[in-house]
N, CA, C and O of each residue as an XYZ file, in Angstrom:
672
protein
N     -13.064     44.328     50.188
C     -13.318     44.542     51.611
C     -13.235     43.233     52.402
O     -12.827     43.241     53.563
N     -13.621     42.100     51.781
C     -13.634     40.824     52.501
C     -12.260     40.475     53.060
O     -12.158     40.025     54.201
N     -11.211     40.674     52.283
C      -9.866     40.343     52.765
C      -9.538     41.122     54.032
O      -8.949     40.571     54.961
N      -9.913     42.399     54.080
C      -9.621     43.176     55.279
C     -10.486     42.723     56.463
O     -10.045     42.791     57.611
N     -11.696     42.270     56.194
C     -12.554     41.738     57.260
C     -11.949     40.445     57.796
O     -11.874     40.251     59.009
N     -11.519     39.566     56.905
C     -10.892     38.312     57.320
C      -9.672     38.599     58.195
O      -9.497     37.994     59.252
N      -8.837     39.527     57.742
C      -7.631     39.890     58.493
C      -7.995     40.512     59.836
O      -7.379     40.199     60.855
N      -8.990     41.388     59.843
C      -9.413     42.045     61.091
C      -9.881     41.021     62.114
O      -9.528     41.106     63.290
N     -10.669     40.061     61.669
C     -11.169     39.027     62.576
C     -10.001     38.246     63.174
O      -9.957     38.030     64.386
N      -9.075     37.831     62.352
C      -7.941     37.041     62.841
C      -6.993     37.915     63.672
O      -6.423     37.429     64.648
N      -6.815     39.168     63.316
C      -6.027     40.084     64.148
C      -6.618     40.166     65.553
O      -5.883     40.145     66.540
N      -7.944     40.260     65.642
C      -8.593     40.318     66.955
C      -8.409     39.012     67.729
O      -8.212     39.035     68.943
N      -8.474     37.876     67.033
C      -8.222     36.601     67.705
C      -6.813     36.598     68.315
O      -6.636     36.260     69.485
N      -5.836     36.972     67.522
C      -4.442     36.990     67.977
C      -4.264     37.990     69.120
O      -3.604     37.681     70.112
N      -4.842     39.177     68.991
C      -4.712     40.207     70.034
C      -5.316     39.750     71.360
O      -4.916     40.229     72.421
N      -6.273     38.831     71.306
C      -6.910     38.323     72.518
C      -6.319     36.996     72.976
O      -6.904     36.304     73.808
N      -5.170     36.648     72.435
C      -4.462     35.460     72.901
C      -5.028     34.137     72.421
O      -4.689     33.090     72.972
N      -5.874     34.160     71.418
C      -6.410     32.909     70.872
C      -5.261     32.228     70.127
O      -4.761     32.745     69.128
N      -4.856     31.073     70.624
C      -3.699     30.366     70.076
C      -4.070     29.083     69.364
O      -3.247     28.510     68.650
N      -5.305     28.619     69.547
C      -5.753     27.357     68.973
C      -7.089     27.583     68.284
O      -8.048     28.045     68.903
N      -7.145     27.256     67.003
C      -8.389     27.397     66.249
C      -8.649     26.105     65.496
O      -7.770     25.564     64.825
N      -9.879     25.624     65.626
C     -10.305     24.502     64.807
C     -11.406     25.000     63.886
O     -12.209     25.857     64.256
N     -11.429     24.453     62.690
C     -12.373     24.908     61.676
C     -13.028     23.717     60.991
O     -12.440     22.645     60.852
N     -14.264     23.946     60.571
C     -14.968     23.008     59.710
C     -15.191     23.764     58.405
O     -15.594     24.927     58.433
N     -14.936     23.129     57.264
C     -15.019     23.858     55.992
C     -16.328     24.622     55.809
O     -17.410     24.129     56.130
N     -16.197     25.847     55.280
C     -17.353     26.700     55.025
C     -16.944     27.722     53.971
O     -15.933     28.409     54.114
N     -17.732     27.808     52.926
C     -17.409     28.737     51.841
C     -17.408     30.187     52.340
O     -16.503     30.953     52.008
N     -18.416     30.568     53.134
C     -18.483     31.949     53.609
C     -17.295     32.302     54.501
O     -16.811     33.433     54.464
N     -16.830     31.365     55.286
C     -15.737     31.613     56.220
C     -14.377     31.241     55.639
O     -13.374     31.267     56.351
N     -14.334     30.899     54.363
C     -13.105     30.450     53.727
C     -11.951     31.422     53.852
O     -10.817     31.003     54.085
N     -12.213     32.714     53.703
C     -11.157     33.717     53.824
C     -10.586     33.789     55.227
O      -9.377     33.947     55.400
N     -11.445     33.675     56.234
C     -10.987     33.682     57.625
C     -10.152     32.434     57.885
O      -9.106     32.500     58.530
N     -10.623     31.294     57.378
C      -9.890     30.042     57.577
C      -8.512     30.124     56.926
O      -7.528     29.681     57.518
N      -8.427     30.677     55.730
C      -7.125     30.856     55.065
C      -6.215     31.775     55.874
O      -5.015     31.523     55.991
N      -6.782     32.828     56.424
C      -5.995     33.773     57.240
C      -5.504     33.096     58.518
O      -4.362     33.308     58.926
N      -6.345     32.288     59.151
C      -5.942     31.535     60.346
C      -4.777     30.610     59.997
O      -3.782     30.546     60.719
N      -4.915     29.900     58.888
C      -3.886     28.938     58.469
C      -2.544     29.644     58.205
O      -1.483     29.056     58.408
N      -2.596     30.879     57.763
C      -1.375     31.621     57.422
C      -0.657     32.199     58.638
O       0.479     32.657     58.515
N      -1.288     32.188     59.801
C      -0.719     32.836     60.988
C       0.140     31.878     61.812
O      -0.311     30.800     62.200
N       1.358     32.279     62.068
C       2.251     31.484     62.904
C       1.805     31.479     64.372
O       2.119     30.548     65.113
N       1.074     32.518     64.788
C       0.664     32.645     66.190
C      -0.469     31.695     66.560
O      -0.776     31.522     67.739
N      -1.090     31.078     65.556
C      -2.261     30.234     65.789
C      -1.960     28.816     65.340
O      -1.475     28.585     64.232
N      -2.258     27.864     66.227
C      -2.193     26.454     65.868
C      -3.567     26.092     65.320
O      -4.562     26.150     66.042
N      -3.623     25.721     64.048
C      -4.889     25.446     63.358
C      -5.029     23.950     63.100
O      -4.151     23.324     62.507
N      -6.137     23.394     63.552
C      -6.468     21.998     63.292
C      -7.847     21.958     62.636
O      -8.837     22.302     63.281
N      -7.936     21.551     61.383
C      -9.251     21.353     60.769
C      -9.971     20.174     61.449
O      -9.338     19.202     61.862
N     -11.288     20.278     61.555
C     -12.111     19.216     62.147
C     -13.014     18.620     61.084
O     -13.364     19.274     60.102
N     -13.383     17.372     61.300
C     -14.349     16.721     60.415
C     -15.777     17.133     60.753
O     -16.622     17.269     59.868
N     -16.036     17.330     62.054
C     -17.373     17.682     62.533
C     -17.243     18.706     63.648
O     -16.217     18.792     64.323
N     -18.298     19.476     63.824
C     -18.282     20.553     64.815
C     -18.161     20.040     66.242
O     -17.440     20.641     67.038
N     -18.840     18.948     66.596
C     -18.722     18.449     67.962
C     -17.312     17.909     68.229
O     -16.810     18.011     69.348
N     -16.686     17.343     67.217
C     -15.290     16.920     67.335
C     -14.397     18.141     67.569
O     -13.478     18.100     68.388
N     -14.674     19.220     66.846
C     -13.909     20.452     67.010
C     -14.032     21.022     68.410
O     -13.060     21.540     68.961
N     -15.217     20.931     68.987
C     -15.401     21.419     70.360
C     -14.597     20.586     71.343
O     -14.068     21.115     72.320
N     -14.502     19.286     71.092
C     -13.662     18.429     71.928
C     -12.197     18.835     71.827
O     -11.487     18.871     72.832
N     -11.744     19.141     70.610
C     -10.374     19.613     70.423
C     -10.147     20.933     71.166
O      -9.103     21.131     71.787
N     -11.129     21.827     71.097
C     -11.022     23.117     71.795
C     -10.959     22.912     73.304
O     -10.202     23.598     73.990
N     -11.746     21.977     73.825
C     -11.723     21.696     75.264
C     -10.349     21.176     75.672
O      -9.806     21.584     76.698
N      -9.791     20.281     74.873
C      -8.460     19.759     75.170
C      -7.396     20.853     75.135
O      -6.510     20.902     75.989
N      -7.496     21.731     74.132
C      -6.548     22.843     74.042
C      -6.662     23.746     75.267
O      -5.649     24.161     75.830
N      -7.897     24.050     75.683
C      -8.110     24.913     76.846
C      -7.536     24.274     78.117
O      -6.863     24.930     78.912
N      -7.819     22.988     78.284
C      -7.312     22.294     79.474
C      -5.792     22.165     79.438
O      -5.157     21.938     80.467
N      -5.210     22.313     78.241
C      -3.759     22.316     78.096
C      -3.157     23.705     78.149
O      -1.965     23.875     77.889
N      -3.976     24.713     78.488
C      -3.459     26.060     78.691
C      -3.560     26.997     77.501
O      -2.992     28.088     77.538
N      -4.266     26.607     76.445
C      -4.413     27.451     75.260
C      -5.820     28.042     75.207
O      -6.779     27.421     75.667
N      -5.937     29.236     74.649
C      -7.253     29.836     74.423
C      -7.743     29.398     73.045
O      -7.088     29.669     72.038
N      -8.903     28.714     72.994
C      -9.387     28.191     71.716
C     -10.497     29.025     71.084
O     -11.090     29.901     71.713
N     -10.751     28.715     69.812
C     -11.882     29.260     69.057
C     -12.288     28.199     68.042
O     -11.440     27.477     67.516
N     -13.586     28.107     67.770
C     -14.062     27.230     66.705
C     -14.732     28.076     65.630
O     -15.447     29.032     65.932
N     -14.495     27.716     64.384
C     -15.090     28.389     63.230
C     -15.914     27.344     62.501
O     -15.387     26.314     62.082
N     -17.225     27.611     62.345
C     -18.149     26.588     61.859
C     -19.389     27.194     61.210
O     -19.548     28.414     61.181
N     -20.265     26.339     60.690
C     -21.559     26.763     60.145
C     -22.664     26.519     61.166
O     -22.550     25.642     62.021
N     -23.726     27.299     61.068
C     -24.864     27.097     61.956
C     -25.611     25.798     61.666
O     -26.332     25.301     62.531
N     -25.456     25.245     60.479
C     -26.193     24.035     60.136
C     -25.818     22.850     61.014
O     -26.524     21.841     61.006
N     -24.746     22.940     61.760
C     -24.336     21.842     62.637
C     -24.573     22.143     64.112
O     -24.116     21.387     64.971
N     -25.271     23.220     64.423
C     -25.550     23.528     65.835
C     -26.223     22.338     66.517
O     -25.913     22.019     67.665
N     -27.129     21.693     65.823
C     -27.849     20.557     66.403
C     -26.936     19.456     66.898
O     -27.183     18.884     67.960
N     -25.880     19.142     66.150
C     -24.992     18.051     66.563
C     -24.046     18.466     67.690
O     -23.360     17.617     68.260
N     -24.001     19.741     68.014
C     -23.089     20.208     69.061
C     -23.759     20.353     70.429
O     -23.071     20.593     71.421
N     -25.062     20.215     70.502
C     -25.792     20.498     71.744
C     -25.237     19.716     72.930
O     -24.962     20.308     73.974
N     -25.067     18.414     72.798
C     -24.574     17.608     73.909
C     -23.166     18.030     74.312
O     -22.870     18.149     75.501
N     -22.306     18.254     73.339
C     -20.927     18.660     73.642
C     -20.895     20.034     74.305
O     -20.126     20.264     75.239
N     -21.730     20.937     73.819
C     -21.796     22.264     74.443
C     -22.216     22.160     75.912
O     -21.612     22.793     76.778
N     -23.247     21.366     76.190
C     -23.776     21.279     77.555
C     -22.862     20.505     78.493
O     -22.568     20.971     79.594
N     -22.409     19.330     78.072
C     -21.714     18.439     78.997
C     -20.205     18.639     79.048
O     -19.536     18.110     79.936
N     -19.674     19.393     78.107
C     -18.229     19.638     78.108
C     -17.927     21.132     78.213
O     -17.332     21.574     79.196
N     -18.324     21.901     77.225
C     -17.954     23.315     77.171
C     -18.592     24.102     78.322
O     -17.891     24.818     79.037
N     -19.895     23.979     78.506
C     -20.549     24.737     79.578
C     -20.227     24.153     80.955
O     -19.949     24.902     81.891
N     -20.261     22.844     81.084
C     -20.020     22.218     82.391
C     -18.647     22.604     82.948
O     -18.516     22.893     84.137
N     -17.637     22.608     82.096
C     -16.287     22.937     82.549
C     -15.944     24.417     82.394
O     -14.786     24.805     82.550
N     -16.930     25.233     82.092
C     -16.787     26.685     81.989
C     -15.636     27.077     81.061
O     -14.738     27.835     81.429
N     -15.699     26.537     79.860
C     -14.660     26.812     78.868
C     -15.075     28.021     78.035
O     -16.103     27.984     77.359
N     -14.287     29.088     78.078
C     -14.606     30.260     77.260
C     -14.314     29.939     75.786
O     -13.156     29.865     75.374
N     -15.371     29.753     75.011
C     -15.196     29.324     73.629
C     -15.923     30.260     72.670
O     -17.143     30.179     72.525
N     -15.176     31.150     72.014
C     -15.809     31.930     70.955
C     -16.101     31.011     69.774
O     -15.239     30.252     69.329
N     -17.327     31.095     69.278
C     -17.758     30.291     68.130
C     -18.103     31.258     67.005
O     -19.151     31.902     67.034
N     -17.221     31.359     66.016
C     -17.486     32.195     64.850
C     -18.271     31.323     63.872
O     -17.758     30.334     63.349
N     -19.521     31.708     63.638
C     -20.460     30.833     62.932
C     -21.037     31.536     61.713
O     -21.606     32.623     61.820
N     -20.885     30.902     60.551
C     -21.583     31.434     59.378
C     -23.059     31.073     59.535
O     -23.410     29.916     59.767
N     -23.900     32.074     59.404
C     -25.348     31.899     59.628
C     -26.005     31.723     58.270
O     -26.414     32.689     57.624
N     -26.097     30.471     57.856
C     -26.657     30.123     56.561
C     -28.167     29.967     56.669
O     -28.689     29.596     57.721
N     -28.867     30.253     55.570
C     -30.297     29.980     55.508
C     -31.206     31.177     55.591
O     -32.425     31.015     55.644
N     -30.656     32.376     55.604
C     -31.500     33.571     55.653
C     -31.729     34.112     54.249
O     -31.442     33.429     53.266
N     -32.238     35.319     54.148
C     -32.532     35.923     52.857
C     -31.332     35.854     51.927
O     -30.208     36.162     52.321
N     -31.581     35.450     50.703
C     -30.529     35.356     49.708
C     -29.809     34.020     49.693
O     -28.915     33.821     48.870
N     -30.167     33.103     50.572
C     -29.525     31.786     50.624
C     -29.889     30.980     49.377
O     -31.071     30.772     49.104
N     -28.894     30.526     48.618
C     -29.180     29.770     47.399
C     -29.426     28.272     47.627
O     -29.912     27.588     46.727
N     -29.097     27.756     48.817
C     -29.229     26.324     49.087
C     -30.436     26.103     50.008
O     -30.419     26.478     51.180
N     -31.471     25.494     49.454
C     -32.748     25.361     50.169
C     -32.630     24.650     51.517
O     -33.271     25.058     52.486
N     -31.828     23.601     51.591
C     -31.757     22.843     52.848
C     -31.142     23.649     53.988
O     -31.308     23.291     55.154
N     -30.438     24.729     53.669
C     -29.835     25.565     54.713
C     -30.890     26.334     55.506
O     -30.661     26.688     56.663
N     -32.039     26.591     54.891
C     -33.035     27.449     55.533
C     -33.638     26.834     56.785
O     -33.966     27.559     57.725
N     -33.790     25.537     56.819
C     -34.437     24.910     57.985
C     -33.633     25.124     59.265
O     -34.212     25.445     60.303
N     -32.330     24.956     59.215
C     -31.528     25.129     60.433
C     -31.459     26.588     60.851
O     -31.305     26.884     62.036
N     -31.570     27.499     59.899
C     -31.576     28.922     60.267
C     -32.748     29.226     61.191
O     -32.636     30.065     62.085
N     -33.856     28.554     60.981
C     -35.037     28.760     61.824
C     -34.763     28.328     63.265
O     -35.309     28.906     64.205
N     -33.926     27.325     63.432
C     -33.698     26.736     64.764
C     -32.445     27.240     65.473
O     -32.314     27.061     66.684
N     -31.532     27.861     64.749
C     -30.234     28.231     65.337
C     -30.374     29.126     66.566
O     -29.913     28.767     67.649
N     -30.997     30.270     66.408
C     -31.091     31.208     67.534
C     -31.899     30.643     68.704
O     -31.478     30.808     69.849
N     -33.045     29.981     68.471
C     -33.754     29.388     69.613
C     -32.927     28.334     70.359
O     -32.993     28.263     71.586
N     -32.154     27.519     69.645
C     -31.313     26.529     70.316
C     -30.244     27.207     71.172
O     -30.016     26.811     72.315
N     -29.593     28.222     70.620
C     -28.577     28.945     71.390
C     -29.205     29.640     72.605
O     -28.630     29.650     73.693
N     -30.381     30.215     72.404
C     -31.074     30.881     73.514
C     -31.466     29.868     74.592
O     -31.307     30.139     75.782
N     -31.970     28.719     74.189
C     -32.362     27.681     75.147
C     -31.169     27.232     75.988
O     -31.329     26.866     77.152
N     -29.985     27.260     75.402
C     -28.772     26.856     76.117
C     -28.116     28.014     76.869
O     -27.050     27.850     77.462
N     -28.757     29.187     76.842
C     -28.230     30.382     77.515
C     -26.841     30.769     77.003
O     -25.972     31.176     77.774
N     -26.652     30.635     75.700
C     -25.386     31.022     75.082
C     -25.540     32.426     74.511
O     -26.363     32.644     73.621
N     -24.759     33.381     75.012
C     -24.817     34.736     74.451
C     -24.551     34.681     72.940
O     -23.626     34.017     72.473
N     -25.397     35.404     72.197
C     -25.332     35.342     70.737
C     -25.341     36.744     70.159
O     -26.153     37.588     70.537
N     -24.419     36.976     69.233
C     -24.312     38.251     68.525
C     -24.461     37.948     67.043
O     -23.893     36.975     66.548
N     -25.220     38.773     66.334
C     -25.501     38.531     64.917
C     -24.978     39.704     64.094
O     -25.484     40.822     64.196
N     -23.968     39.438     63.283
C     -23.384     40.467     62.434
C     -24.049     40.441     61.062
O     -23.938     39.463     60.322
N     -24.750     41.543     60.731
C     -25.354     41.728     59.408
C     -24.482     42.632     58.535
O     -24.475     42.509     57.311
N     -23.755     43.534     59.176
C     -22.992     44.574     58.471
C     -21.527     44.498     58.882
O     -21.207     44.185     60.029
N     -20.651     44.785     57.938
C     -19.224     44.660     58.226
C     -18.737     45.622     59.297
O     -17.733     45.345     59.953
N     -19.409     46.730     59.492
C     -18.964     47.636     60.554
C     -19.187     47.027     61.945
O     -18.609     47.502     62.922
N     -20.012     45.989     62.042
C     -20.239     45.325     63.326
C     -19.010     44.547     63.798
O     -18.937     44.161     64.965
N     -18.047     44.314     62.907
C     -16.815     43.634     63.309
C     -16.087     44.435     64.391
O     -15.237     43.893     65.097
N     -16.416     45.715     64.521
C     -15.842     46.539     65.594
C     -16.147     45.957     66.974
O     -15.399     46.206     67.920
N     -17.223     45.193     67.109
C     -17.622     44.593     68.392
C     -16.866     43.304     68.699
O     -16.901     42.826     69.832
N     -16.184     42.738     67.708
C     -15.590     41.413     67.858
C     -14.584     41.355     69.005
O     -14.598     40.405     69.787
N     -13.721     42.346     69.114
C     -12.731     42.384     70.195
C     -13.408     42.341     71.565
O     -12.987     41.582     72.439
N     -14.441     43.139     71.757
C     -15.150     43.169     73.042
C     -15.850     41.834     73.319
O     -15.914     41.388     74.465
N     -16.368     41.209     72.278
C     -17.017     39.904     72.444
C     -15.994     38.860     72.882
O     -16.278     38.037     73.753
N     -14.811     38.893     72.283
C     -13.762     37.949     72.681
C     -13.350     38.167     74.138
O     -13.132     37.205     74.876
N     -13.247     39.409     74.542
C     -12.910     39.714     75.939
C     -14.021     39.233     76.877
O     -13.738     38.669     77.934
N     -15.275     39.452     76.498
C     -16.417     38.998     77.292
C     -16.401     37.477     77.442
O     -16.669     36.955     78.524
N     -16.090     36.773     76.364
C     -16.048     35.310     76.402
C     -15.049     34.826     77.450
O     -15.350     33.927     78.235
N     -13.866     35.423     77.458
C     -12.843     35.021     78.431
C     -13.258     35.380     79.857
O     -13.094     34.580     80.778
N     -13.788     36.571     80.028
C     -14.174     37.031     81.367
C     -15.298     36.173     81.942
O     -15.269     35.816     83.120
N     -16.292     35.839     81.109
C     -17.473     35.121     81.590
C     -17.278     33.614     81.661
O     -18.072     32.912     82.286
N     -16.212     33.109     81.016
C     -15.952     31.672     80.949
C     -17.142     30.915     80.364
O     -17.577     29.886     80.882
N     -17.656     31.476     79.247
C     -18.810     30.896     78.569
C     -18.530     30.752     77.078
O     -17.702     31.468     76.514
N     -19.231     29.820     76.455
C     -19.214     29.831     74.992
C     -20.053     31.011     74.511
O     -21.072     31.341     75.117
N     -19.631     31.630     73.447
C     -20.353     32.761     72.873
C     -20.441     32.536     71.366
O     -19.452     32.171     70.731
N     -21.620     32.752     70.797
C     -21.837     32.578     69.357
C     -21.804     33.928     68.659
O     -22.485     34.870     69.066
N     -21.005     34.010     67.605
C     -20.972     35.194     66.743
C     -21.463     34.728     65.377
O     -20.731     34.071     64.637
N     -22.701     35.072     65.049
C     -23.307     34.669     63.787
C     -22.986     35.708     62.721
O     -23.184     36.904     62.931
N     -22.493     35.248     61.585
C     -22.161     36.149     60.471
C     -22.965     35.695     59.263
O     -22.755     34.596     58.750
N     -23.873     36.528     58.813
C     -24.757     36.115     57.722
C     -24.217     36.500     56.356
O     -23.161     37.123     56.243
N     -24.956     36.121     55.316
C     -24.516     36.367     53.934
C     -24.334     37.851     53.649
O     -23.410     38.226     52.927
N     -25.195     38.702     54.199
C     -25.057     40.151     53.981
C     -23.731     40.646     54.549
O     -23.071     41.483     53.934
N     -23.339     40.147     55.700
C     -22.055     40.518     56.299
C     -20.907     40.165     55.358
O     -20.025     40.990     55.122
N     -20.911     38.957     54.824
C     -19.816     38.513     53.968
C     -19.845     39.175     52.595
O     -18.816     39.249     51.923
N     -21.015     39.658     52.171
C     -21.093     40.398     50.904
C     -20.615     41.826     51.068
O     -20.460     42.546     50.082
N     -20.381     42.244     52.302
C     -19.885     43.593     52.539
C     -20.983     44.580     52.858
O     -20.811     45.787     52.689
N     -22.130     44.062     53.326
C     -23.240     44.957     53.667
C     -22.865     45.947     54.743
O     -22.273     45.578     55.757
N     -23.204     47.194     54.528
C     -22.938     48.234     55.530
C     -24.215     48.941     55.898
O     -24.201     49.851     56.728
């Protein structure tokens, strides 16, 4: 099922005109990243850090491309300044597909601390946030991408371990 979810997510990106994607390595999002890399319709640039990726997305947007960033929630903290002073200030519609590490079933202890802070940080920044627990929730992804473009806001789509395990 994961392969079809990865393909569905990238199909929705392409259908919504997303032409530029930057990614930071993530095991949970690895299938999506591979699918992005395989698509001729998407210019993919891997990033070293999430805030660097947001800068790349801003440049792509200002150059006429619709961007997306794919990242882990553990780096939300390092993106706060970039989100506020670049992405939000310039009203850049930026879908952020984020693996939500640190919840139930997380095998890496250090991931749990940032999970506690992720949603409050996004809420404090007034960033619309959607949390996918079940694979059938991917049906909302297209509408979320459309909302992001219409509202000219960054939007967070959190995908947790249950989602990637195929929870329904």
